KEDOVO-150574 format. One line per 10 residues: their letters; for each residue x, y, z of N, C-alpha, C, O, CB. Coordinates in nm, 4 decimals. Glycine has a CB too. Example, Ala and Ser with C-alpha at 12.3 -4.5 7.8 and 13.67 -1.06 7.14 Angstrom:
2
as) 1.3190,-0.5690,0.7800,1.2300,-0.4500,0.7800,1.3200,-0.3300,0.7800,1.4236,-0.3319,0.8465,1.1308,-0.4473,0.9046 ~ 1.2850,-0.2250,0.7080,1.3670,-0.1060,0.7140,1.2900,0.0030,0.7870,1.3409,0.1138,0.8039,1.4084,-0.0598,0.5725
# end
This chain:
78
makqplqitl) 2.7047,-1.4997,2.5775,2.5983,-1.4026,2.5559,2.4803,-1.4721,2.4888,2.4979,-1.5410,2.3883,2.6485,-1.2832,2.4699 ~ 2.3631,-1.4551,2.5422,2.2434,-1.5186,2.4868,2.2047,-1.4505,2.3557,2.2208,-1.3296,2.3386,2.1260,-1.5125,2.5880 ~ 2.1536,-1.5311,2.2650,2.1085,-1.4767,2.1376,1.9752,-1.4062,2.1576,1.8874,-1.4557,2.2283,2.0961,-1.5881,2.0307 ~ 1.9612,-1.2906,2.0950,1.8339,-1.2191,2.1005,1.7301,-1.2986,2.0231,1.7586,-1.3470,1.9136,1.8475,-1.0746,2.0433 ~ 1.6109,-1.3127,2.0777,1.5089,-1.3883,2.0057,1.4608,-1.3155,1.8812,1.4627,-1.1927,1.8740,1.3916,-1.4168,2.0965 ~ 1.4184,-1.3929,1.7854,1.3525,-1.3401,1.6668,1.2125,-1.2985,1.7092,1.1376,-1.3795,1.7638,1.3489,-1.4455,1.5494 ~ 1.1770,-1.1735,1.6846,1.0468,-1.1210,1.7264,0.9483,-1.1292,1.6103,0.9750,-1.0776,1.5018,1.0596,-0.9748,1.7765 ~ 0.8357,-1.1935,1.6331,0.7266,-1.1948,1.5355,0.6080,-1.1280,1.6028,0.5676,-1.1672,1.7123,0.6913,-1.3419,1.4871 ~ 0.5525,-1.0271,1.5373,0.4413,-0.9521,1.5940,0.3234,-0.9561,1.4985,0.3382,-0.9319,1.3787,0.4823,-0.8066,1.6239 ~ 0.2064,-0.9868,1.5526,0.0824,-0.9881,1.4756,-0.0121,-0.8885,1.5411,-0.0617,-0.9115,1.6514,0.0189,-1.1325,1.4690
nsdktlyvds) -0.0363,-0.7775,1.4719,-0.1216,-0.6708,1.5260,-0.2694,-0.7019,1.5056,-0.3056,-0.7961,1.4351,-0.0872,-0.5366,1.4604 ~ -0.3536,-0.6210,1.5688,-0.4987,-0.6421,1.5606,-0.5520,-0.6321,1.4182,-0.6528,-0.6947,1.3854,-0.5702,-0.5418,1.6480 ~ -0.4850,-0.5536,1.3328,-0.5271,-0.5429,1.1928,-0.4628,-0.6501,1.1055,-0.4711,-0.6449,0.9828,-0.4930,-0.4050,1.1381 ~ -0.3976,-0.7487,1.1711,-0.3308,-0.8625,1.1084,-0.2033,-0.8238,1.0342,-0.1529,-0.9007,0.9524,-0.4250,-0.9303,1.0134 ~ -0.1513,-0.7043,1.0630,-0.0197,-0.6679,1.0111,0.0828,-0.7575,1.0798,0.0801,-0.7744,1.2017,0.0122,-0.5152,1.0349 ~ 0.1733,-0.8149,1.0001,0.2698,-0.9121,1.0499,0.4106,-0.8566,1.0363,0.4501,-0.8091,0.9299,0.2569,-1.0458,0.9745 ~ 0.4855,-0.8633,1.1450,0.6243,-0.8180,1.1455,0.7151,-0.9343,1.1823,0.6832,-1.0142,1.2704,0.6442,-0.6999,1.2439 ~ 0.8291,-0.9429,1.1134,0.9373,-1.0317,1.1542,1.0513,-0.9383,1.1911,1.1051,-0.8675,1.1060,0.9784,-1.1366,1.0395 ~ 1.0875,-0.9389,1.3189,1.1692,-0.8337,1.3782,1.0955,-0.7031,1.3512,0.9824,-0.6885,1.3976,1.3171,-0.8319,1.3192 ~ 1.1523,-0.6086,1.2799,1.0810,-0.4820,1.2577,1.0348,-0.4650,1.1127,0.9947,-0.3559,1.0723,1.1702,-0.3650,1.2965
vvirrdelts) 1.0406,-0.5741,1.0344,1.0059,-0.5678,0.8924,0.8645,-0.6216,0.8699,0.8324,-0.7329,0.9115,1.1080,-0.6476,0.8078 ~ 0.7809,-0.5421,0.8040,0.6450,-0.5859,0.7714,0.6519,-0.6847,0.6554,0.7184,-0.6591,0.5550,0.5532,-0.4641,0.7357 ~ 0.5823,-0.7985,0.6698,0.5748,-0.8955,0.5609,0.4293,-0.9378,0.5410,0.3454,-0.9215,0.6295,0.6648,-1.0193,0.5901 ~ 0.4019,-0.9921,0.4234,0.2688,-1.0472,0.3970,0.2600,-1.1843,0.4629,0.3605,-1.2535,0.4790,0.2402,-1.0568,0.2429 ~ 0.1393,-1.2220,0.5002,0.1172,-1.3514,0.5684,0.1671,-1.4674,0.4834,0.2240,-1.5629,0.5364,-0.0324,-1.3710,0.6004 ~ 0.1463,-1.4601,0.3509,0.1894,-1.5704,0.2643,0.3414,-1.5770,0.2478,0.3926,-1.6727,0.1897,0.1244,-1.5569,0.1282 ~ 0.4136,-1.4773,0.2977,0.5599,-1.4780,0.2928,0.6222,-1.5296,0.4223,0.7437,-1.5480,0.4299,0.6114,-1.3384,0.2638 ~ 0.5398,-1.5528,0.5233,0.5927,-1.5853,0.6558,0.6785,-1.7104,0.6552,0.7909,-1.7071,0.7052,0.4796,-1.6026,0.7538 ~ 0.6296,-1.8198,0.6007,0.7055,-1.9448,0.6056,0.8394,-1.9319,0.5339,0.9417,-1.9762,0.5859,0.6245,-2.0584,0.5440 ~ 0.8400,-1.8718,0.4153,0.9666,-1.8586,0.3419,1.0636,-1.7648,0.4141,1.1844,-1.7885,0.4144,0.9405,-1.8071,0.1996
ellrkhdqiq) 1.0113,-1.6594,0.4747,1.0967,-1.5675,0.5501,1.1553,-1.6379,0.6725,1.2728,-1.6199,0.7043,1.0172,-1.4420,0.5932 ~ 1.0743,-1.7175,0.7405,1.1244,-1.7908,0.8571,1.2274,-1.8952,0.8172,1.3261,-1.9144,0.8881,1.0092,-1.8577,0.9313 ~ 1.2063,-1.9626,0.7056,1.3061,-2.0588,0.6569,1.4388,-1.9885,0.6292,1.5453,-2.0393,0.6642,1.2556,-2.1299,0.5290 ~ 1.4314,-1.8725,0.5668,1.5527,-1.7953,0.5372,1.6231,-1.7545,0.6666,1.7451,-1.7666,0.6779,1.5183,-1.6698,0.4531 ~ 1.5464,-1.7065,0.7636,1.6043,-1.6655,0.8927,1.6642,-1.7861,0.9658,1.7709,-1.7757,1.0262,1.4967,-1.5973,0.9815 ~ 1.5952,-1.9002,0.9602,1.6430,-2.0192,1.0291,1.7765,-2.0648,0.9708,1.8646,-2.1100,1.0441,1.5393,-2.1321,1.0198 ~ 1.7912,-2.0529,0.8393,1.9167,-2.0913,0.7752,2.0310,-1.9974,0.8118,2.1470,-2.0384,0.8128,1.8992,-2.0944,0.6248 ~ 1.9988,-1.8717,0.8418,2.1019,-1.7732,0.8739,2.1564,-1.7906,1.0152,2.2777,-1.7877,1.0359,2.0466,-1.6331,0.8575 ~ 2.0688,-1.8084,1.1108,2.1121,-1.8134,1.2509,2.0084,-1.8875,1.3344,1.8878,-1.8713,1.3161,2.1346,-1.6704,1.3070 ~ 2.0575,-1.9674,1.4244,1.9693,-2.0382,1.5172,1.9432,-1.9484,1.6371,2.0362,-1.9102,1.7081,2.0314,-2.1746,1.5620
rpvvvradkn) 1.8188,-1.9152,1.6594,1.7840,-1.8383,1.7790,1.6379,-1.8656,1.8135,1.5606,-1.9085,1.7279,1.8088,-1.6851,1.7574 ~ 1.6008,-1.8409,1.9374,1.4616,-1.8631,1.9760,1.3687,-1.7618,1.9101,1.4128,-1.6577,1.8612,1.4471,-1.8561,2.1276 ~ 1.2406,-1.7936,1.9095,1.1391,-1.7069,1.8510,1.0409,-1.6665,1.9596,0.9998,-1.7491,2.0411,1.0658,-1.7771,1.7333 ~ 1.0036,-1.5390,1.9603,0.8994,-1.4898,2.0496,0.7892,-1.4311,1.9618,0.8141,-1.3438,1.8787,0.9554,-1.3831,2.1519 ~ 0.6663,-1.4808,1.9818,0.5515,-1.4334,1.9060,0.4688,-1.3433,1.9968,0.4309,-1.3819,2.1074,0.4660,-1.5524,1.8512 ~ 0.4418,-1.2239,1.9486,0.3530,-1.1295,2.0171,0.2304,-1.1126,1.9289,0.2422,-1.0843,1.8097,0.4240,-0.9905,2.0450 ~ 0.1140,-1.1296,1.9872,-0.0094,-1.1157,1.9102,-0.1099,-1.0343,1.9892,-0.1189,-1.0454,2.1115,-0.0682,-1.2538,1.8741 ~ -0.1849,-0.9528,1.9180,-0.2892,-0.8742,1.9818,-0.3898,-0.9672,2.0478,-0.4285,-1.0683,1.9893,-0.3587,-0.7820,1.8798 ~ -0.4320,-0.9340,2.1683,-0.5221,-1.0221,2.2436,-0.6604,-1.0344,2.1800,-0.7352,-1.1259,2.2143,-0.5365,-0.9713,2.3854 ~ -0.6959,-0.9450,2.0889,-0.8272,-0.9504,2.0245,-0.8307,-1.0373,1.8996,-0.9368,-1.0555,1.8400,-0.8712,-0.8122,1.9892
laygevvsvl) -0.7172,-1.0906,1.8596,-0.7132,-1.1770,1.7413,-0.7724,-1.3139,1.7723,-0.7690,-1.3605,1.8862,-0.5688,-1.1922,1.6904 ~ -0.8264,-1.3768,1.6692,-0.8776,-1.5126,1.6844,-0.7616,-1.6071,1.7139,-0.6508,-1.5888,1.6635,-0.9543,-1.5578,1.5571 ~ -0.7883,-1.7075,1.7955,-0.6883,-1.8073,1.8347,-0.6198,-1.8683,1.7131,-0.4985,-1.8891,1.7132,-0.7532,-1.9176,1.9185 ~ -0.6980,-1.8969,1.6093,-0.6442,-1.9602,1.4887,-0.5393,-1.8762,1.4183,-0.4471,-1.9305,1.3574,-0.7553,-1.9899,1.3932 ~ -0.5522,-1.7444,1.4258,-0.4530,-1.6559,1.3643,-0.3164,-1.6744,1.4304,-0.2134,-1.6802,1.3632,-0.4979,-1.5084,1.3749 ~ -0.3177,-1.6834,1.5615,-0.1936,-1.6991,1.6373,-0.1360,-1.8383,1.6143,-0.0151,-1.8529,1.5958,-0.2178,-1.6749,1.7883 ~ -0.2200,-1.9391,1.6151,-0.1743,-2.0767,1.5947,-0.1087,-2.0923,1.4574,-0.0096,-2.1641,1.4441,-0.2921,-2.1752,1.6089 ~ -0.1631,-2.0256,1.3556,-0.1034,-2.0373,1.2226,0.0381,-1.9796,1.2194,0.1238,-2.0307,1.1474,-0.1910,-1.9665,1.1191 ~ 0.0630,-1.8747,1.2962,0.1977,-1.8185,1.3047,0.2906,-1.9162,1.3782,0.4045,-1.9372,1.3366,0.1951,-1.6806,1.3769 ~ 0.2417,-1.9749,1.4862,0.3215,-2.0733,1.5596,0.3538,-2.1941,1.4714,0.4658,-2.2449,1.4742,0.2472,-2.1187,1.6867
dacrkagfet) 0.2569,-2.2393,1.3942,0.2790,-2.3520,1.3029,0.3856,-2.3192,1.1998,0.4702,-2.4031,1.1690,0.1487,-2.3903,1.2325 ~ 0.3823,-2.1969,1.1461,0.4827,-2.1561,1.0478,0.6224,-2.1590,1.1086,0.7184,-2.1967,1.0414,0.4515,-2.0158,0.9940 ~ 0.6346,-2.1196,1.2345,0.7635,-2.1232,1.3034,0.8157,-2.2663,1.3135,0.9329,-2.2928,1.2869,0.7513,-2.0613,1.4435 ~ 0.7285,-2.3565,1.3514,0.7691,-2.4963,1.3664,0.8040,-2.5586,1.2314,0.9006,-2.6343,1.2213,0.6580,-2.5771,1.4340 ~ 0.7265,-2.5273,1.1282,0.7552,-2.5801,0.9937,0.8894,-2.5317,0.9421,0.9552,-2.6018,0.8652,0.6451,-2.5398,0.8959 ~ 0.9306,-2.4130,0.9831,1.0590,-2.3578,0.9403,1.1754,-2.4177,1.0192,1.2915,-2.3929,0.9865,1.0585,-2.2059,0.9556 ~ 1.1453,-2.4964,1.1228,1.2503,-2.5639,1.1974,1.2870,-2.5011,1.3302,1.3786,-2.5488,1.3973,1.3695,-2.5710,1.1152 ~ 1.2174,-2.3948,1.3702,1.2461,-2.3344,1.5002,1.1882,-2.4233,1.6098,1.0697,-2.4566,1.6082,1.1878,-2.1900,1.5094 ~ 1.2725,-2.4607,1.7039,1.2287,-2.5500,1.8111,1.1865,-2.4747,1.9359,1.1013,-2.5218,2.0112,1.3386,-2.6471,1.8456 ~ 1.2450,-2.3588,1.9582,1.2133,-2.2795,2.0766,1.1266,-2.1623,2.0345,1.1759,-2.0617,1.9835,1.3424,-2.2301,2.1482
vglagekn) 0.9955,-2.1772,2.0568,0.8985,-2.0749,2.0183,0.8133,-2.0430,2.1395,0.7542,-2.1329,2.1994,0.8101,-2.1215,1.8981 ~ 0.8063,-1.9168,2.1760,0.7275,-1.8772,2.2914,0.6285,-1.7673,2.2570,0.6401,-1.7004,2.1543,0.8181,-1.8318,2.4031 ~ 0.5328,-1.7506,2.3434,0.4352,-1.6421,2.3312,0.4673,-1.5365,2.4349,0.4944,-1.5681,2.5508,0.2894,-1.6941,2.3484 ~ 0.4642,-1.4113,2.3930,0.4855,-1.3003,2.4854,0.3514,-1.2506,2.5340,0.2605,-1.2284,2.4541,0.5654,-1.1859,2.4186 ~ 0.3382,-1.2331,2.6638,0.2157,-1.1794,2.7204,0.2145,-1.0280,2.7162,0.3189,-0.9633,2.7080,0.1980,-1.2273,2.8625 ~ 0.0947,-0.9732,2.7219,0.0807,-0.8275,2.7243,0.0868,-0.7779,2.8679,0.0378,-0.8436,2.9598,-0.0518,-0.7833,2.6572 ~ 0.1474,-0.6618,2.8858,0.1474,-0.5984,3.0176,0.0165,-0.5229,3.0341,-0.0321,-0.4607,2.9396,0.2700,-0.5027,3.0351 ~ -0.0402,-0.5282,3.1534,-0.1661,-0.4556,3.1799,-0.1387,-0.3185,3.2325,-0.2321,-0.2432,3.2603,-0.2534,-0.5314,3.2785
# end
């Protein structure tokens, strides 16, 4: 059975979710480190299309710094 990916969502108002839990941006790296230590699974990042590129890249960087090797971006359905 495939492991369900860890869902990270960044809304247009910059609200950040890890799975369904809202966290502050400055807590992201520590939360990802904690999750990485608990279970190895892929990460899927969903970000509002109106956000600046740098906002999304910073989330991707945090994932990599926490040790997640499989990180993908989810596209929006039209």
